[in-house]
N, C-alpha and C positions, 0 to 999 in steps of 0.2 A: 295547349302546347305542353309537351312533356318536360319535366324538370331535368336539369343537367345532371348527369351521373358523374359523381366525383371520381377523381383518379384513385385507383386502388394502390395504396402504399402500405400494405400489410408488412409489418416487420417480421423478422425471423426470431422467434422467442428462444431464449437461452434455456438450458436445462435447469429445472427447478432445484434450488439449493436445499440441502437436507437440513431440516430444523432439528436441533438437539437441545438437551437441557442446558448446555453451555450457551447456546444462542439466546435462549430466554433469560438466562442468568445475567449475561453481560449487556443485554439490551435494556435491562432495568436501570442502567446508569442514566441519570438525568441529563438534560441538555447542558453542554459544557459552559462554564463561566470562563471567559477569556480575558486575560490581562496582558497588556503590552508593556514590554521593557525597552529601554534604550539600547541595550547591548545584548549579545547572545547569552543565553542561559546555559551554564556549564554543569550545574548540579541541582538536583532536587532531592530532599530527604524529608521523611515524615517521622515525627517523634513516636517511638514505640509505646510510650506511656500517655495516658489521657491527661489533659486534652491533647489531641494529636495535632500539634502545631506543624506547619509545613515550612521548611527552610529552603528558600530559593536563592541561589548564588548567581549573581549577575553583575558584571562590571566590578567596581571597587566596593561592593556592599553585599550584605545578606539581608533579604527581606523575610521576616517571619510572619506567615499568614495564619490567621485563625481558621481552623477547619470548617466551622459551621458557617461563618459569614464570608469566608474567602476575602477578607480585608486585611491589609497590612497591620499587624499588631505591634511589631517592633522592627526597627531598621538598625542594623549594625554596620557602621561605616568606618571602622577603625583600621582602614587599609590604605597604604600609600599608593598602591597600584591595583592590579586586578586581584580579586579573591577567587579561590577555587575550592570546590568539594566540601561545602558545609555539611557537617554530620552531627546528629544528636547522640548523646549517650543513652544507654538502655533505660535509665530512669527518667530521661527527658529533662534533666536539670542543667546540663552543660552542653555547649555547642563548640565544636572544633572545626577549624578551617585552615586551608593552606593559602599560599599567596604567590604572586608572580616573583617577588623578591626572594622567595625560598623560606621565609619564616612561617612557623605554624603558630596559630593563635588560639587560645582557649578562652571562651566567654561564658559568663552567666547571662544568658540571653534574656532572662526575666528582668534583670536590672541594667542590661546593656553594659556590663562591667567586664573589662579585660582582665583576666586572672593570670595568664601565663603567656610568655613568648618563647618559643623554642627555636634557636638559631643553630645552624650547622650545615644546611644544604647549600650547594653552590648553584643550584638551578631552581626553576619554578617547581612548586609542590602542588600537583594537581589532585592528589587523592590522600585522604587521611582516614584513620579509624581508631576507635577505642578498643582496648583489650578487656574483655569482660572478666570481672572478678578481682582484678588487681588494678592499681592506679597507674597504668601504663598506656601509652598511645603509640601508634605506628604511623609513619609518613612515607610516601612514595614520591620520588622526585625525578625531574628531567636530568639530574646529574648521574643517573643510572644506579643510584643506591637507594636502599630502604633502611630507615633508622627507627629504632625503638627508644622511646623516651620515658623518663619517670616524671609524672605530673607533679609530684610533691615538691621537687627541687629543680626542675628543668634540666636535669642531667641526662646525657645520652648514655643508654645502656649498651647498645651494640649497633654495628653497621653491617648490613647485608649487601655484599657486592658480588656481581657475577653477570649481570645483564650488560649488553653492549649497545643499548639504545635507550630512548626515553621509557620510563616506567609511568604509564598513564592510568593504571588501575591496580587495585590490590585489596585484600581483606584479611581478617583474622578468622581462622577456622572456628566455627561455632562449637566444635567438639573438643578443642584443646586451646589453652592459652599460649602455647609455645609454637603453634604451627601457623605460618603466614603464607599466603599465596600472593604472587605478584605476576602481573601481565605486562609485557613490554612490546615496544615497536620492533624489537629484534625477532619477532614471531614466536617467542617462547613464553611458556608459563612455568614458573619455578615455585616449588614448595620448600619452605625454609623451616629449620628448627632453631629457634632463638637460643636454646640452651648450648648449642655448639656453634651458632652463627654460621651455619653452612647450609648449602642446598642439598636436600635429600631426594629431590625428584625434579626432572626437567622434561617437559613435553613440547613438541613443536606444533603450533596451531596452523602454520602455513601462511599467515597474514599478520599484519600488525594487530595486536590484541587491544581491543577497546574496552571490554568490560568482562567482569568475572562475577560468578555467583556460586555459592556452595550450599549444599543441602545440610539440614541440621545434623545429620549423622556424621558429617565430615568425610565420608567415604567416597562421595561423588561430587564433582564440581563441573561447571559449564563455563566455557570460554567463548567469546564472540570476537570476530574480526573478519574484515572483508564481507562477503555475502553469506558466510556460514557461521553456524554455532556448533560447537563440538562438546560432547559429554565424555568426561574422563573418569577413570577409576583412580582415586587418589592413592590407593595401596599398591596396585600393580603397575600403574602408569600407562595402562592400555586405553585405547579409544573404544568407547562403548557405543557411541552413535554420532552420526554427522547429519546435520539438518541444514538445508539450503532452501528457504522459502521466500527470501527477500532478493530483490534485484539491485539493491544498493547497500552500502556499508551498514552493518548492524552496530549501533552506537551504545546501546544500553540493554541490560537484562534485569529482571526482577522476578521474585516468587510471589505467588498469590494463592488464595483458597487453601490456606493451611499447608502450603508447600506442595499442593497437588497440581498446580498449574504453573507453567513457566511463561513469562512474557518477554518478548524481544521487540525493541524499537529500532527503527531504521531511518536512513535518509530518504527512503522511498515513501515516507509519510504514512506508514502503516505500523500498527502494533499487532504482532501475531501471538496468539495464545495457544500453548501446546499442552497436551496431556503428558505428564511426566512418565507415565507407564509405557506409552507407545511413541511419544514425541511426534505425534501427528497434530496438525492444526485443527483446533476445535472452534475457533472464532477469530475474526479479524476486525480490528478497529481502524478507521481511517481518520486522518487529521489534515488540516489545511496547509501544513508546512513541514519541512524536514525535522525529524525528531532527534534531539540530542541527549535527553535524559528523561527519566521517569521514576516514580515511586508509588507504591501501593500501601494504603493504610491497613492496619490490622482489621481483619474481617471484611476486607475489600470495600470498606465504607467510602473511600475516596481514592480516585485515580488522578494523580498530578503528573502532567506531561510538559516538559520544556522543549521549545522549538526555536528555530531560527528562521526569520522571514525578512528578506531584503536587508540583511545586516543588523537587524534589530531582533530582540527576543520576544517570544510569545508564550504565555503560560495558559494552560488549559486545566481547569479543575472540574471533575465530574464526580458527583455524589450519588450514592446508591439510595434509592427511595426505601425508607423503612416500611415494614409491614403495617405499622400504625398509620402512616401517611397514606398508604395505598387503600386501607380501609376507609379513611376519612374521605378520600377522593371518590371512592365508589358510593359512599353514603350521600355525598354532595350531589353526584350525578343522579342518583335515584330520587332524591328530594326535588331536584329540578324537574324531572319528568313528571312528578306528582303535583307540581305547582299548578294552580288553576290558571295562572297567566300563560302557561305553556300549552294549554289545551284549547280546542276550538269550541266556541259556544254553540248551543243548539240552534241559535238564530241563523247561523251561517252554514249549517249542514244541508246537503242536498237531499231531496226526497226522490222517491222512485218515479214519480210522474213529472218531475222537472225536466224541461227541455234545455239542454246544454248547448250553447252556441260555441263552436270551436273558435279560438282566436287566430288571428292572422300570424303565421309564422314565416319569417324570412330566412331563406336558406343562406347560411354564411359559407362562403367558399374561400379557399386559400388563394393566394395571389397567382400561383401557377394555374389553378383551375379557371380563374377568371380569364387568363390569357389564352388558355386552350379553348375556352368557350368562344372567344373572339377570333379564333384561328391565328393567334399571334404566337406561332410555334417557336420562333427564334427567341422572343422575349421570355417565354416559358422556360426554355432551356437555360437562358442566362440566370433566371431566378433560382433554379435548383442547383446551379453550378457555383453559387456563392459559397465561400469557404465554410461559413457556419453551418449551412444546411448539408453541404457535401461531406463534411467531416463528422458531424454529430448525428445527422439524420440521413445516412446513406441510403436507407431503404426508400425514402421519399424521392431522392434523385433518381434511383433506379426505376421506381414506379412511374415517374413522369417519362423517362426514356422509353419504357415499355409501352406506355399509352401513345406516345408519338409514333412508335413503330406500328402499333395497331391501327392508327389513323392514317398511316402512310405519309406522315409529315416530318419524319426524322431527317430526310434529305433536305427539305426546306429549312429546317431548324439549323442544320449544320452548315449549309452552303452560305457563301457570301461573307465569310469571316477572314480577317487578317490573322497573323500569327499571335498578336496580343490577345485577341478574343478566343483563339483556339487553345491558349495555354491552360485555362481552368479545365477544359474538357479533357485535354491530354493528361493533365495531372490526375484527374479523377480516374481515367482509364488505367494509368500506371499503377495506381494504388489499389484498385479493386478488380481488375480484370481477371486475377487469379483466384478470387474469392469463389468458393463452390456455389454459393447461393446466387451470386450476381453474374457469374461467368456467361450463361446463355444469352442474356440481354446485352451485356457489354461487348461480347464478340460480334453481335449484329451491328452495334454502333460503330465498332472499330472497322468493320467491313465497309460501312457506308462512308466513314471518314476517308478511308483509303480510296474508295471509288470516286469521291468528290475531289480530293486534293492529290491524287496520285500523279497527275500530270503537271503539278505545280512545284515539284521538288527542286527544280533548278532556279526558282525565283527567290527563295529565302533559305540560307543555311540553317537557321533555327528550326525550320520545318523538317529539314533532313535529320537533325538531331532528334527531334520528336519521333520520327518514323523509325530511326535506329533504336531508340529506347523501347518503342513498341515491339520491334522485332526481338529484342533481347528478352522482354517479358514473355512473349509467345514461345520463344525457344526454351526458356526455363520451364514453362508449363509443359511443353512437349517432353522435356527430359524427365520431369516428375511423373508424367504418365507412363513413360517407359520403365521407370523404376518401380512404379506400382504394378505394372504388368509382370515384371520379373518377380516381384514379391508374391503376386497371386499364383504364379507358376510354382514357386517354392512351397507355398502353403498347400497347393493342390497335390504336390508330390508327397508331402508328409501325410496328408489325409488319406491318400491312396495306399501308401505303405503301412499305415497304422490301422487300417480297417481289418478287423479280425474275421469278418464274414464277407468273402469276396462276392457272394451272390446278393448281398444287401445293397440296395441302391443308395449311392452316396451323392448328396447335393454338391456339385462342384462349385469352386470359387468363381469360375468363369460364368456359370449360370447366375450366381448371385450378382456378380458385377453387371452382367447383361441385363438382368431384371432392373437393377438400379439405374442403369443408363437409359433403358427404355422408358422408365417412369420419369426420368429427368427430361428426356426428349419430348415426352407427351406434354410437359408443362411449358416448354420453351416455344418461342415463335420461330418459324422457319424463315431464314433470310431470303431476300429477293434474289432473282437470278443475277442481277448486276452485282449484288454484294458477294455472291458466291464466286463470280468470275474475278472479282477484285481481291479475294482473300489470299491469292498467291503472291500479291505484291508485298505482303508482310515479310515474307521470307527472302524476297529478292532485293530489298533495300540495301545499298552499299554504305 
């Protein structure tokens, strides 16, 4: 007896992704170490000086992690309510943070000692920063103001007012101690001069500004808000580039690879890595939860990402494997291969005159194949219409439908169902009938469904709704075909008018389309005569 031939469920492969040096570089990050927090993580910062401690601000505390062990080294909990925006000084000795009550607190994180408290804001302070070279700090608050403070005596030096909504991000220009950038929910980014306490530049981002980053030269900065990030000229105030690679709000920005790469994190659970020369995406990192903040250690040795999952926080730490460690792993693998315990002894090697008896192999079949083998076509259809298979392995469901059509059992599988059992099949048709790869098979299935249940429309109003939806999908596909035909005609006209040699034969778009259609028809199954006669019912449903 011949063995059962399994159902052909070949998937349609995607185009191969281009592998670049950036792909290899970022794939060298080790498997992430994940730490769960009780509240959302609003800020992550890595100390610029060694050892590169990681400050994670979450709830009413700041956890300082050791970079190598990713264990909590210090916990600073000198906050009455929520803490915001923990930031290290350039030398890594001091830690600055805002708070929900508006006060800014300065800590010696090594001794967990509170050094200064700056009071003056009337709203929560979400972002703070140190001013390099002088003992000053700057704070950005929800009271729509930015304040510059003297660390030595807690005095306020100046107040920068001009925004009309919350200020959630800001920084000090790396090129000047007197230039401060602020991003607000009023959709604007302002550049301030602390010597005159006035705004010298205002640009409109077009959405609430969530994050800012400035290049070391100070002449170019990047703002993020909504689904876009925009690159601005800080001198002329003009837009240099606009990038939209996320489909949800971009919440954080960072520079990496010696300021040659720009990273953007979003609520769509992805971090996009851009080349700062072209602002094209060179790599994408995926995460299990929406991203709120991130930080990159000097030399890209560590990538720390803060996320929110079901109301709680989630931290991800990824370390880059050092060249020494890679060499050690390669040496370990080579020694394992050379180990005598990993080799086959001569006593167990086969000789040329040995007679080898093949073992009994049992063919393992999928559940739907077992049902098809038993001619249980209806149960096979139910098996592949389950949501997990229909959504994740659509090619398997379509392959089984095609096999049922080939065997002539599609009518048997579809017939005898009530509206509840027809719902998964109709949902599958609605979702995939316009897919170019699945359209030939699913059109045949739709024709059979119409042929079987076309006379039962007056029995259940839900069935009428399903047929009406199927009619709308087919009408939308017909409209798309008409638009494609019009586009082919326009392209043909341009090709004809732009041909400099009239005698040269020109391959028409219609010929190319005809060739493609003929090749598609050669692969598809032809519907039965009853199915052809029933196809008109799709258009006539009221």
